[in-house]
C-alpha positions as CSV (number, residue, x, y, z in Angstrom):
1,M,-27.0,55.2,45.7
2,K,-25.9,55.2,42.0
3,K,-26.3,51.9,40.2
4,Y,-23.8,50.6,37.7
5,K,-24.9,48.5,34.7
6,S,-23.1,45.2,34.5
7,N,-20.6,44.9,31.6
8,P,-21.9,42.5,29.0
9,I,-18.5,41.5,28.0
10,L,-17.6,40.7,31.6
11,R,-20.8,38.7,32.0
12,F,-19.9,36.7,28.8
13,V,-16.4,36.0,30.1
14,R,-17.7,34.9,33.5
15,I,-20.0,32.4,31.8
16,M,-17.6,31.1,29.2
17,V,-14.5,30.5,31.4
18,P,-16.2,27.8,33.5
19,V,-17.9,26.3,30.4
20,F,-14.5,26.2,28.7
21,F,-12.8,24.4,31.7
22,I,-15.7,22.0,32.1
23,G,-15.5,21.2,28.5
24,L,-11.8,20.7,28.7
25,F,-12.2,18.5,31.7
26,F,-14.8,16.4,29.9
27,L,-12.6,15.9,26.9
28,F,-9.6,15.0,29.1
29,G,-11.7,12.4,31.0
30,A,-13.3,11.0,27.8
31,N,-9.9,10.5,26.3
32,L,-8.8,8.6,29.4
33,I,-11.9,6.4,29.4
34,Q,-12.2,5.8,25.7
35,K,-10.8,2.5,24.4
36,D,-8.2,2.8,21.6
37,Q,-9.6,2.0,18.1
38,S,-7.5,0.0,15.7
39,F,-9.4,0.9,12.5
40,S,-11.2,3.9,11.2
41,E,-14.2,2.8,9.1
42,Q,-14.8,6.4,8.2
43,E,-11.3,6.9,6.8
44,N,-10.8,3.3,5.8
45,R,-7.4,3.0,7.4
46,M,-5.6,1.6,10.4
47,L,-5.2,4.0,13.3
48,A,-2.0,4.6,15.2
49,T,-1.6,2.7,18.5
50,R,0.1,3.9,21.7
51,P,3.9,3.9,20.9
52,A,6.2,1.9,23.1
53,L,8.5,4.1,25.2
54,S,12.2,3.5,24.8
55,L,15.4,5.5,25.4
56,D,16.4,5.4,21.7
57,K,13.0,6.8,20.7
58,L,13.3,9.6,23.3
59,E,16.8,10.6,22.2
60,D,16.0,10.8,18.5
61,G,12.6,12.3,18.8
62,R,10.6,9.4,17.3
63,F,8.6,8.9,20.5
64,S,7.1,12.4,20.5
65,T,6.4,12.2,16.8
66,E,4.7,8.8,17.2
67,Y,2.8,9.9,20.3
68,E,1.5,13.0,18.6
69,T,0.2,10.8,15.7
70,Y,-1.3,8.5,18.3
71,V,-3.2,11.3,20.1
72,N,-4.5,12.7,16.8
73,D,-5.8,9.3,15.7
74,Q,-7.4,8.3,19.0
75,F,-8.8,11.7,20.0
76,V,-12.4,11.3,21.3
77,F,-15.1,12.3,18.7
78,R,-12.3,12.6,16.1
79,N,-14.7,12.3,13.1
80,F,-16.9,15.1,14.5
81,W,-13.9,17.5,14.9
82,V,-12.5,16.7,11.4
83,R,-15.9,17.4,9.9
84,L,-16.4,20.6,11.9
85,K,-12.9,21.9,11.0
86,S,-13.5,21.1,7.3
87,Q,-16.9,22.9,7.3
88,I,-15.4,25.9,8.9
89,D,-12.6,25.8,6.3
90,V,-15.2,25.8,3.5
91,W,-17.0,28.8,5.0
92,L,-13.7,30.6,5.1
93,G,-13.1,29.8,1.4
94,K,-10.6,27.1,1.8
95,R,-10.7,24.5,-1.0
96,E,-7.9,22.0,0.0
97,S,-7.6,19.7,3.0
98,N,-5.3,16.8,3.6
99,G,-4.2,16.6,0.0
100,V,-7.8,16.8,-1.4
101,Y,-9.2,19.6,-3.5
102,L,-12.9,20.6,-3.2
103,G,-13.6,21.0,-6.9
104,R,-16.6,22.2,-9.0
105,D,-19.7,20.1,-9.4
106,D,-19.1,18.5,-6.0
107,Y,-16.0,16.7,-7.0
108,L,-13.3,15.8,-4.6
109,I,-10.0,15.5,-6.4
110,Q,-6.8,13.9,-4.9
111,Q,-3.6,15.9,-5.3
112,F,-0.8,14.3,-7.4
113,T,2.4,14.0,-5.5
114,K,5.7,14.6,-7.3
115,P,7.5,11.2,-7.7
116,D,10.8,10.5,-6.1
117,E,13.1,10.4,-9.2
118,E,15.5,7.8,-7.8
119,N,12.7,5.4,-6.9
120,L,11.0,5.9,-10.3
121,D,14.2,5.2,-12.1
122,Q,14.6,2.0,-10.2
123,T,11.1,0.9,-10.9
124,I,11.5,1.6,-14.7
125,E,14.8,-0.2,-14.6
126,E,13.2,-3.3,-13.0
127,L,10.4,-3.2,-15.6
128,Q,12.9,-3.1,-18.4
129,R,14.8,-6.0,-16.9
130,F,11.7,-8.1,-16.4
131,S,10.7,-7.5,-20.0
132,K,14.1,-8.7,-21.2
133,R,14.0,-11.7,-18.9
134,Y,10.7,-12.8,-20.5
135,P,10.7,-11.7,-24.2
136,E,8.2,-14.5,-25.0
137,L,5.5,-12.9,-22.8
138,K,3.1,-10.3,-24.2
139,Q,3.4,-7.4,-21.8
140,Y,1.3,-4.3,-21.4
141,A,1.4,-1.3,-19.1
142,L,-1.7,0.8,-18.4
143,I,-1.1,3.7,-16.0
144,A,-4.3,5.5,-15.6
145,P,-4.4,9.3,-15.3
146,T,-6.2,10.4,-12.2
147,A,-9.1,12.9,-11.9
148,E,-6.6,15.8,-11.3
149,N,-5.2,15.2,-14.8
150,I,-8.5,14.7,-16.6
151,Y,-10.9,17.0,-14.7
152,Q,-8.7,20.1,-14.7
153,D,-11.8,22.2,-15.4
154,K,-13.2,21.1,-12.1
155,L,-10.2,22.1,-10.0
156,P,-10.4,25.2,-7.8
157,N,-9.0,28.4,-9.3
158,N,-5.2,28.7,-9.1
159,A,-4.8,25.2,-7.5
160,P,-1.1,24.4,-7.3
161,V,-1.3,21.3,-9.5
162,I,1.7,19.1,-10.4
163,D,1.3,18.0,-14.0
164,Q,1.2,14.2,-14.3
165,N,1.8,14.2,-18.1
166,P,5.6,14.6,-18.1
167,Y,5.9,11.6,-15.9
168,L,3.5,9.5,-17.9
169,D,5.4,10.5,-21.1
170,Q,8.7,9.7,-19.4
171,L,7.5,6.2,-18.6
172,K,6.0,5.7,-22.0
173,G,9.4,6.7,-23.6
174,A,11.4,4.5,-21.3
175,L,9.2,1.5,-22.0
176,S,9.3,2.0,-25.7
177,T,12.7,0.4,-25.8
178,S,11.4,-2.7,-24.0
179,S,8.8,-5.3,-25.1
180,I,6.2,-3.7,-22.8
181,Q,3.5,-2.1,-24.9
182,T,2.2,1.1,-23.3
183,I,-1.6,1.6,-23.3
184,D,-2.2,5.3,-23.1
185,I,-5.8,6.1,-22.3
186,R,-5.6,9.8,-21.8
187,D,-7.2,10.8,-25.2
188,A,-10.0,8.3,-24.6
189,F,-10.7,9.8,-21.2
190,L,-10.5,13.4,-22.4
191,T,-13.0,12.8,-25.1
192,S,-15.3,10.6,-23.1
193,T,-18.7,12.0,-21.8
194,E,-19.0,9.4,-19.1
195,D,-18.6,10.0,-15.4
196,L,-15.1,8.6,-15.2
197,Y,-14.3,9.1,-11.5
198,Y,-16.4,9.0,-8.3
199,H,-17.2,12.4,-6.7
200,T,-16.1,11.3,-3.2
201,D,-13.4,8.7,-3.9
202,H,-10.1,8.5,-5.8
203,H,-11.0,5.4,-7.9
204,W,-12.4,5.5,-11.4
205,T,-16.0,4.5,-11.7
206,T,-17.1,1.3,-13.5
207,D,-17.8,3.6,-16.5
208,G,-14.3,4.8,-16.3
209,A,-13.0,1.2,-16.1
210,Y,-15.1,0.3,-19.2
211,V,-13.8,3.2,-21.2
212,A,-10.2,2.2,-20.3
213,F,-11.0,-1.4,-21.2
214,Q,-12.3,-0.4,-24.6
215,A,-9.2,1.6,-25.2
216,A,-6.9,-1.2,-24.1
217,A,-8.7,-4.1,-25.9
218,P,-7.0,-3.5,-29.4
219,T,-3.5,-3.5,-27.9
220,M,-4.3,-6.6,-25.9
221,G,-5.8,-8.5,-28.9
222,I,-9.3,-8.5,-27.6
223,D,-12.3,-8.3,-30.0
224,T,-15.2,-6.6,-28.2
225,S,-17.4,-6.1,-31.2
226,S,-19.9,-8.8,-30.3
227,M,-20.1,-8.1,-26.6
228,T,-22.9,-6.1,-25.0
229,Y,-23.5,-5.3,-21.3
230,T,-26.4,-4.8,-18.9
231,Q,-25.6,-2.1,-16.3
232,S,-26.9,-2.4,-12.8
233,V,-26.7,0.0,-9.9
234,V,-25.8,-1.9,-6.7
235,S,-25.4,1.1,-4.4
236,N,-26.6,4.7,-4.3
237,D,-25.0,5.3,-0.9
238,F,-21.2,5.2,-1.5
239,Q,-19.0,7.8,0.2
240,G,-15.4,7.3,-0.6
241,T,-12.1,7.9,1.1
242,L,-11.6,11.4,-0.2
243,S,-14.6,12.6,1.6
244,S,-13.4,10.9,4.8
245,T,-9.9,12.2,4.7
246,S,-10.8,15.8,3.7
247,G,-14.0,16.2,5.6
248,F,-15.5,17.9,2.5
249,L,-19.0,17.0,1.2
250,P,-20.2,15.0,4.2
251,D,-23.6,14.4,2.7
252,K,-22.6,13.6,-0.9
253,R,-23.1,10.1,-2.1
254,D,-22.0,8.2,-5.2
255,K,-23.5,5.3,-7.0
256,I,-21.7,2.1,-7.8
257,E,-22.5,0.1,-10.9
258,V,-21.6,-3.3,-12.2
259,Y,-21.6,-4.4,-15.8
260,Q,-23.0,-7.9,-16.8
261,P,-21.6,-9.1,-20.2
262,S,-23.9,-10.8,-22.7
263,T,-21.5,-13.7,-22.7
264,Q,-19.9,-14.7,-19.4
265,P,-17.9,-17.9,-18.8
266,T,-18.3,-19.9,-15.7
267,Y,-15.3,-19.1,-13.4
268,V,-13.9,-19.7,-9.9
269,V,-12.2,-17.0,-7.9
270,N,-9.4,-18.4,-5.5
271,Y,-8.1,-16.1,-2.9
272,V,-4.8,-17.9,-2.6
273,E,-3.4,-16.7,0.8
274,E,-6.8,-16.8,2.5
275,E,-7.4,-20.3,1.0
276,E,-11.0,-19.2,0.1
277,K,-12.9,-19.8,-3.1
278,T,-16.0,-18.2,-4.6
279,A,-18.0,-18.3,-7.8
280,S,-18.4,-14.6,-8.0
281,I,-16.1,-11.6,-8.5
282,Y,-18.4,-9.5,-6.5
283,D,-18.7,-9.4,-2.7
284,A,-22.2,-7.9,-1.9
285,E,-21.4,-7.8,1.8
286,K,-19.0,-5.0,1.2
287,L,-21.8,-2.8,0.1
288,K,-22.9,-2.7,3.7
289,T,-19.5,-1.3,4.8
290,K,-17.8,2.1,4.5
291,D,-15.5,0.6,1.8
292,A,-18.2,-0.2,-0.7
293,Y,-15.8,-0.1,-3.6
294,A,-14.5,-3.4,-2.2
295,V,-17.6,-5.0,-3.8
296,F,-15.1,-5.6,-6.7
297,L,-13.3,-8.8,-5.6
298,G,-13.7,-8.1,-2.0
299,G,-11.0,-5.5,-2.0
300,N,-7.2,-5.9,-2.3
301,H,-5.5,-9.3,-1.8
302,S,-1.9,-10.5,-2.3
303,V,-2.8,-13.1,-4.9
304,V,-6.2,-13.8,-6.6
305,D,-6.4,-16.7,-9.2
306,I,-9.4,-16.6,-11.5
307,Q,-10.0,-19.7,-13.6
308,T,-12.6,-19.7,-16.3
309,T,-14.1,-22.2,-18.7
310,V,-12.6,-20.3,-21.6
311,R,-10.2,-22.6,-23.4
312,N,-8.0,-20.4,-25.5
313,G,-4.7,-20.9,-23.6
314,R,-4.4,-17.2,-22.6
315,K,-3.1,-16.8,-19.1
316,L,-2.8,-13.3,-17.8
317,L,-0.8,-11.9,-14.9
318,V,-2.1,-8.6,-13.6
319,L,0.3,-6.6,-11.4
320,K,-2.0,-4.0,-9.9
321,D,-3.4,-1.6,-7.5
322,S,-7.1,-1.3,-6.6
323,Y,-8.0,0.3,-10.0
324,A,-7.7,-3.2,-11.5
325,N,-10.5,-4.6,-9.2
326,S,-13.2,-3.0,-11.3
327,F,-11.3,-3.5,-14.6
328,V,-10.6,-7.2,-14.5
329,P,-14.2,-8.2,-14.7
330,F,-14.2,-7.0,-18.3
331,L,-11.4,-9.4,-19.1
332,L,-13.1,-12.6,-17.9
333,P,-14.7,-13.6,-21.3
334,Y,-11.3,-13.4,-23.0
335,Y,-9.0,-15.3,-20.7
336,E,-8.6,-18.9,-19.6
337,E,-6.9,-17.8,-16.3
338,I,-6.2,-14.4,-14.7
339,V,-3.8,-14.1,-11.8
340,M,-3.9,-10.8,-9.9
341,V,-1.0,-9.8,-7.7
342,D,-0.8,-6.7,-5.6
343,P,2.8,-6.1,-4.9
344,R,2.0,-4.1,-1.8
345,Y,0.9,-7.4,-0.1
346,Y,3.1,-9.9,-1.9
347,Y,6.6,-10.7,-0.7
348,D,8.0,-13.2,-3.2
349,T,9.0,-12.5,-6.8
350,M,7.1,-12.5,-10.1
351,D,9.4,-15.2,-11.5
352,D,7.7,-17.7,-9.1
353,I,4.3,-16.6,-10.3
354,V,5.1,-16.7,-14.0
355,S,6.5,-20.2,-13.6
356,L,3.8,-21.6,-11.3
357,Y,0.8,-20.4,-13.4
358,E,2.4,-20.8,-16.8
359,I,1.8,-17.1,-17.5
360,N,1.9,-15.9,-21.2
361,E,0.7,-12.3,-20.8
362,V,1.3,-9.6,-18.3
363,L,-0.6,-6.4,-17.6
364,F,0.8,-3.7,-15.3
365,L,-2.3,-1.7,-14.2
366,Y,-2.1,1.2,-11.7
367,N,-3.4,4.7,-11.3
368,A,-0.7,7.4,-11.7
369,N,-0.8,8.4,-8.0
370,T,-0.1,4.9,-6.8
371,F,2.4,3.9,-9.5
372,F,4.7,7.0,-9.2
373,Q,4.8,6.6,-5.4
374,D,5.1,2.8,-5.3
375,T,8.1,1.1,-3.8
376,S,6.9,-2.4,-3.9
377,L,6.7,-3.2,-7.7
378,K,10.5,-2.9,-8.2
379,M,11.0,-5.4,-5.4
380,V,8.7,-8.1,-6.6
381,L,10.2,-7.7,-10.2
382,N,13.7,-8.2,-8.9
383,P,14.6,-11.9,-8.9
384,Q,17.2,-11.6,-6.2
């Protein structure tokens, strides 16, 4: 009898079909058993929860959209799949994932999003109105360029970048007619030899914050000529949000430094809403978490009041995003009191803050990505 050789392709199919269905059944069961997670430490964000079913949501399609987001966020072994997909993308030559570029020299660079013109106009209008309402206050605006602007030589070839500079110039021109002095640090950053941004995170480094502080000091009337600093590395194991959201550079780590000034006043940090006080602007416990950048002031809070033993009458209000957290420590030797307000978490108006704390200086400090997308600053500046 003639014997026929078994087809290797057929053998492969016979093996893989059961494996596929077993794996599919396993994932389905695991998703049913797994308890929903409320927070992703890997991505440092809240995860979607199971949406409530309602007739309105079914009719307008919101339920299907919300449920799809929920499934994506709660899928079993999600971090593994994100990492695997990103690694395959790199092998295939892809250099962008979830709004993050994989740049040269192991830099992850966040994309700049084109601002909504109407929202930007409204924000600028409220800034102008605020400056006119308080002409007696010294006011400054420092909108920091992001790595996409400064590190253009590290971007992938032919990356479709939206230029931040026209928007920064537009803001600078609009504020020139108000009493708000613009602090433009672009030249200082472009000529600096420091590592200004983390490789795996969207924040500027402490070196970057220091370069920005030195550039801002003359405008803010701060004499830094006699101040020296001791730099200390507090972490060599920081992996930021850009690595988490993109899946790129899973093994890359950054260092976090703090600067200790040669002259530092005694101070008390009051987290107003939390009703907690501490004698340090650093929270060492955060170095043990994924969000190690939160070592600076413990992260973002609605209102932080820092009172120092400096007695020069200078009381500064900082309206800010998280870039300010590593910048404000440089200001401590020069102010009697610094009140930090993050409009994303604060729901009253700045008029209340100015009056309550007897503010005489104001600093608006954001990175360009956050500022040009922000919708909360205009709300807290509006007295109505």
